[in-house]
N, C-alpha and C positions, 0 to 999 in steps of 0.2 A: 504494500500500500504506500502511496505517496506520503510525504511528510504531512503532519497534522496541519490543518489550516490555522492553528493557534497563532503562527507567525503573522498571518494575514490580518488578524484581528487584534493584535497587541496594541496596548496604549490607546484603546478606543474610549471615547466619552460617549455615554448613551443618552445624553439629554436630547429631547426632540428638537428638530431643526425646522425653521420656517424659511420661506424664500428670502427673508431679509437677514437670516443668521449668517455669521461668518463660517467659512468652511473649516472643518476640523482637520488638523494636521495629523495624518495617520501614516503608519508604516505599511503601505501597500505598493505593489509595483506600479510603475507609470502607466502600463497598459490597462490597469484595473481602476484607475482614478476617474471619477466623474468630472468632466470639464467644467460644468456649471456647479461650482462648489456648494452654493447655498442649498441646493436640493439633495446633496449627497449624504448618505449614511453608510457607515462601514461597520457598525456594531453587529455582532453575531445575532443578537436578539431580533433586530429589525429584518435582517436578511433571511433568517430562518422562518420568521412569521410569514413573509411574502411567499417563500417557497412552499411552506406547508399548507398555505391556503389556496394554492393553485391546482388546476386540473390538467393543464397542458403546458408543456415546456417546448420551446423551440431549440433544437440541438444543432449547433453548427460545427461541421467538420470539413476538412479538405480531402476529397476522395478522387483519385485519378486526376490530380492537379486541378480540380474544379471545386469551388466552394459549394457546399450543400447544407441547407437548413431544413430540418424535418420536424414537424410538430409531433410530439410523442407523450404518452403517459410516462410518469416518472415517480420516484419515491426517494425520500431521504432517510438514510440511517447514519446518524452521527455526522461526520464530516465527509460523507460520500453520497453521491446521487446515483441512482440506478435507472437504466432504461432497458427495454427488452423487446424482442421480436423474433420472428422465424429466423433460423440460422442462415437461410439462403438470401435474406434481404441484404441489400448493399450496406446499409448503415450498421448492421450487425457483423457482416462478413468481411467487409473491406478494410476497416481501420486497422492499421498496424498497432501493436502494443506500444503504449506511451505516446500515441498521437495526440497533439494538442487539440483541445476542444473548448467550446464556449456554449453555455446553456443559459437561456433567459426565460423568465416568467414575468408576465405583466397583468396587472389588474386595472381596469378603467373604472373610475368612480363617478365621473361627471364630464359633460362637455362644458367648456368654459367659453361663454359667448360675450364678447367684448363689443365696444362701440366702434372699434376699428378692426379690420381684418388682421392687422399685424399682431394684435394682442389676443386673438383667439387661441385657445389651448385646450388641454384636457387636464383634469385632476386624475392622478394615477399613482400607482406604486409598482415599481419594477425592480427586479433583481437580476444581476448579470454575474454569472459564475465562470471562472476560468480554472482549467486544470488539464490533466492528461487522461485519456481514455485507457482503460485496461480491460481485457476480456476476463470475465469471471469464470474460472474453471474448477475451483474447489467446490465440491458438492454442498457442503454446509453453508458457505456464503451464498451460493446460487439459490438454494432453497430459502434462505432468510430474505434475500432480495425479492424473490417471487412472492413471498408472503406479504412483504411491504408494498410491492407494486399492486397486489390485489386489494389490500386493505386501505391504501391511500385514498382512492376515490370512493370506496365502500367500506368504511371502518367495520372490522369484524367479519368480513365476508369469507375469508379463508376458512374459518371454522364452520361455515354453513354449507360448504360444498363438498363434493367427493374429493378424496385425495388425488393429487396429480400423479399420473402413471409415469413409469420410467421412460416410456416412449415419448410422452409429451415433454418430460423434462429434457430429454436428449434433443428434441426438435426445437427447443427454445434457447436462443442465445441471450446472454445477459452481459451488458457493459456497465462498468463502474466509472464514474467521473469523480476522482478524488479531488476535493476542493482545495485549491492552492491560493486563490484570491477571489474575493467577491465584493460587490458593492450594491447598494440600493440607491434608487433615485425616486424622490417623492415630490409631487406637487399637490398642494391643498389650497383651499381658499377661493375667494371671488376673482373676477377679472381684475387686471391691473391696468386700467385705462389711464391714458395720459390726463393730467389735470385739466388741460384745455378742452378735452372731449367730454368732461363730466356734465356739461350743460347742454349737450346735444340731445335732441329728442329721439334717441335711439335706445331700444331695449337692450339691457346688459344684465347678465346673471349666470346662473348655473342650470344645466339640465342634468339632474341626477340619473345615474345608471344603476339599476339593481340587478342582482343575479339571484335566480330562484329555481330550485329543482322542484318539479311537480311530483305529485303522488305517483308511486310506481304503477305501471300498467302491465298486468300479467299476460303472458302468452296463452294460447288456447290449449296448452298441455298442463297448465299449473293447477287444474282441478280445484279452482276456487280457493286456493291457498292465499292467506293474507301476505302482504309484502313483509319480508324479513326485517330483523332489527337493523341490518346493515343499510337498508334503503332509508329507514328513518334517520339513522346516524348520518348518512350522506346528505340528506335534506337539511339537517341541523348544521352540519359542517360547512356546506357550500352555499346555502341560501343566505344572502345578506342584503341589507339596504345600503344605499350609497352614503 
């Protein structure tokens, strides 16, 4: 496993930052630093919260000398993120061990509607993770990763389903991204109109965006069974107001 990401999070202050707060001076590599410092966060708590609340990550790799970004289900265990897929797929099969990779997760909380096009924006929380990919070959780690990948979108689901067969386990490839550096970027609050524009007769404000999981819909083979606890847990976990 790559070195702990402790180095990437050392000397971090965890006070919340606003758009007007000064950037925190942190020990992270230049490629992981957010260029607009006032929206940057580097503390582990903030980055982990953004990752753990997400459903889809975009995973960036260079394969056959071409950049490739794929949306994927993921799960975090400690300082490592896991993705999986059929062994024959390019993103599972092609990367060499220790290939550099980047993974991002973004939550959109509102459209920011200003009095000028220049100041239109979005309120968001995003995390960008850097590290190196490794193929998971040890059976114990692979099984632990698959449990986490099943339970991340549906908490507790692994214990509700039949065990994975050896054939299924062998057909599934798992990659680990050991986190070496990470950053969060967050925007909150209303539009930041220019003072001269405030008197204009133009609507300005926020359009909140909510995320909601609906009640589970059974297939025609479920024999009137009620949705399991994992579905209720997913609804509680991922349904949120802006």
